[in-house]
C-alpha positions in Angstrom: 106.1 88.0 115.3 108.2 84.8 113.7 105.6 82.9 112.3 105.1 86.3 110.5 108.9 87.3 110.1 108.8 84.0 108.1 106.4 84.4 105.8 107.1 87.2 104.3 110.7 85.5 104.3 109.8 82.7 102.3 107.2 84.6 100.1 109.7 86.9 98.6 112.5 84.6 99.3 114.8 87.4 101.3 114.4 89.5 97.7 113.0 92.8 98.1 110.6 92.4 95.6 109.0 90.3 93.2 107.4 91.2 89.7 104.1 89.8 88.5 103.7 89.0 85.3 100.3 89.8 84.9 97.3 90.2 86.9 96.9 85.8 86.9 100.2 86.9 89.3 98.8 89.4 90.6 95.4 87.0 92.1 97.7 84.2 92.6 99.6 86.7 95.2 96.6 87.0 97.3 95.3 83.3 97.3 99.0 83.2 98.7 98.6 85.2 101.2 95.4 84.5 101.9 96.0 81.0 102.7 99.4 81.5 104.9 96.8 84.1 106.5 95.0 81.5 107.3 97.5 79.7 109.8 98.7 81.9 111.3 97.6 82.5 115.0 95.2 85.6 116.8 95.6 88.3 115.8 96.4 87.9 112.8 97.3 91.0 110.4 96.0 93.3 109.0 96.2 93.9 104.8 97.4 97.3 103.4 97.2 97.8 100.5 99.1 100.3 98.6 99.3 101.8 95.3 98.4 104.6 92.6 95.4 103.7 90.8 95.1 100.8 88.8 98.4 99.3 90.2 96.0 95.6 90.8 95.2 95.6 94.8 90.9 95.2 93.8 92.7 91.8 91.6 94.8 91.2 94.0 92.1 91.5 97.0 90.9 89.2 94.6 93.1 86.4 94.5 92.7 86.7 98.2 89.1 86.1 97.8 90.1 82.6 96.1 92.3 81.5 98.7 89.3 82.1 101.0 86.8 80.5 98.9 84.6 83.2 98.5 81.9 82.0 95.4 81.2 86.4 94.9 82.2 88.5 92.9 84.6 91.5 94.3 84.2 95.1 93.7 86.4 97.5 94.6 85.0 99.0 97.5 85.5 102.8 96.5 81.9 103.8 96.7 80.5 102.2 99.5 84.1 102.1 101.4 83.3 98.4 102.3 82.8 95.1 101.5 81.8 92.0 103.4 82.3 88.2 101.5 82.1 85.2 103.1 83.6 82.0 102.3 84.7 78.5 102.5 87.7 78.6 104.7 87.4 82.5 105.8 85.6 85.5 105.5 86.5 89.2 103.8 87.0 92.4 104.9 87.8 94.6 102.4 88.0 98.0 103.2 89.1 101.2 100.6 89.7 105.0 102.2 90.4 106.2 98.5 87.3 108.7 99.2 88.4 110.3 102.5 90.3 112.5 102.8 90.3 113.5 106.5 92.4 111.2 108.4 90.1 111.4 111.5 87.0 110.1 108.9 89.7 107.3 107.8 90.7 106.0 111.7 87.3 105.8 113.0 85.7 103.8 110.0 89.7 102.0 110.5 88.6 100.9 113.7 85.3 100.4 113.1 85.4 97.1 110.2 89.1 96.0 112.1 87.0 95.7 115.1 84.5 93.8 113.4 86.4 91.6 111.2 88.8 90.8 114.7 85.4 89.5 116.4 84.0 87.5 113.2 87.9 85.9 112.7 88.0 87.5 108.5 91.0 88.8 106.9 91.1 92.6 106.8 92.1 94.7 103.9 93.2 98.2 103.4 93.4 99.7 100.3 94.5 103.4 100.5 95.9 102.8 104.3 97.9 106.9 104.1 94.8 107.5 104.3 94.6 106.9 107.9 96.3 109.6 110.5 98.7 106.0 112.1 99.8 103.2 110.9 98.1 99.7 112.0 100.1 98.1 114.4 100.6 93.9 113.0 100.0 94.5 109.7 101.5 93.3 106.2 102.1 96.9 103.6 102.0 95.6 100.1 103.0 97.8 97.9 101.9 97.6 93.6 103.8 99.1 91.4 103.4 99.5 87.5 106.1 97.7 86.1 105.7 100.3 83.1 104.0 103.0 84.4 102.5 103.4 80.3 102.0 99.7 80.0 99.6 98.2 82.8 99.3 94.9 81.2 103.5 94.9 81.3 103.1 93.7 85.4 103.4 94.3 88.9 106.6 94.7 90.8 105.2 93.9 94.8 106.9 94.0 97.7 106.3 94.2 101.2 106.7 95.1 105.0 105.4 93.4 108.1 105.0 95.7 111.0 
């Protein structure tokens, strides 16, 4: 837990949030998260991604994949609900709970994916964690917000909380 807290402090340098000027910066944050996650002891945290549609959640996961040296194209698992990838530095499980309106269904899928991710040592990134009936422990909660909702190209504001 102390290492995780220090990581959160180092990422944000004691700030509440950071401005990500564009999607490249959003992916850059994802790469940084992945590289820092790799050196953490087990159990490693789960990444819970919050934000409106178009806030950059999947772009951030693309950056995580770059950090794990995954060569496959990363797509949003909105319809498949989950995607799994292997890279040179680690594996990624990408879960999207958007379409699961019942917390019991979201909880069941999350628990299955968490068990599998932990068994293979994969980075678990969960979009729309608000669909869950609980807040997972040992997690990083990253909230992405459009700087200007009328102009998605104006960047994003990212804030993180470590549980």
